[in-house]
C-alpha positions as CSV (number, residue, x, y, z in Angstrom):
1,M,-19.0,-20.9,-0.7
2,D,-17.0,-18.9,-3.9
3,T,-18.0,-15.8,-5.1
4,T,-16.8,-14.0,-8.5
5,I,-15.9,-10.4,-8.3
6,Q,-14.8,-7.9,-10.8
7,I,-12.1,-6.2,-10.2
8,S,-10.2,-3.8,-12.8
9,K,-7.0,-4.8,-14.6
10,E,-5.0,-2.5,-12.4
11,L,-6.0,-4.0,-9.1
12,R,-5.4,-7.5,-10.6
13,Q,-1.9,-6.5,-11.6
14,E,-1.4,-4.6,-8.2
15,L,-2.8,-8.0,-6.3
16,Q,-0.4,-10.2,-8.6
17,G,2.5,-8.0,-7.7
18,R,1.9,-8.6,-4.0
19,K,1.9,-12.4,-4.1
20,F,4.9,-13.7,-2.5
21,Q,4.8,-16.9,-4.5
22,A,3.3,-17.5,-8.2
23,K,0.7,-20.1,-7.2
24,E,-0.2,-17.9,-4.0
25,S,-4.4,-17.1,-4.6
26,Y,-5.4,-13.6,-4.8
27,E,-7.8,-14.4,-1.7
28,S,-4.6,-15.3,0.0
29,V,-3.0,-11.8,-1.0
30,I,-6.2,-10.0,0.2
31,W,-6.6,-11.8,3.5
32,D,-2.9,-10.8,4.3
33,L,-3.8,-7.1,3.3
34,I,-6.8,-7.3,5.7
35,E,-4.5,-8.7,8.3
36,D,-2.3,-5.7,8.0
37,T,-4.7,-3.1,8.2
38,M,-6.4,-4.7,11.3
39,E,-3.3,-4.5,13.1
40,L,-2.3,-0.8,13.0
41,S,-3.6,1.1,15.9
42,E,-5.7,3.7,15.8
43,E,-2.8,6.4,16.4
44,T,-0.7,4.9,13.2
45,K,-4.0,5.2,11.1
46,R,-4.1,8.5,12.1
47,E,-0.6,9.3,11.3
48,L,-0.6,7.9,7.9
49,A,-3.5,9.6,7.1
50,E,-1.7,12.8,7.9
51,A,1.3,11.7,6.1
52,R,-0.6,10.9,3.1
53,K,-2.0,14.6,3.2
54,E,1.3,16.1,3.4
55,I,2.6,14.2,0.3
56,K,-0.5,15.3,-1.6
57,S,-0.1,18.5,-1.0
58,G,3.2,18.9,-2.0
59,K,4.9,19.1,1.6
60,A,7.0,16.1,1.4
61,K,10.3,15.6,-0.2
62,S,11.7,12.7,-2.4
63,L,14.8,11.1,-1.3
64,A,16.4,12.5,-4.5
65,Q,15.7,16.1,-3.2
66,V,16.9,15.2,0.7
67,K,20.1,14.2,-1.0
68,K,20.5,17.0,-3.5
69,E,20.0,19.6,-0.4
70,L,22.6,17.7,1.6
71,G,25.1,17.4,-0.9
72,L,25.1,14.0,-1.1
C-alpha cells in the first residue's frame, strides 16, 4: 500500500542529498536512516545526545579553532 506524506522543502533537500544514486527512492533513503539508528547501542545513543548538548552549549571547538591553538 502506498501513502503520500507531506514534507518540508528542507527535508526533501536533505533526503535528496542522502541519495547514493539519482534514481534511488526516498523510501530507500528513509529505510537506510531507520536502519542506521536501529544499529546504535543505547550507550552510543546516550553519548551522541551528550555530544549534541556540548556542541549546543558551546563546549565543543571547531577543527579550525583546534588547528589555530596548536599552531597548525
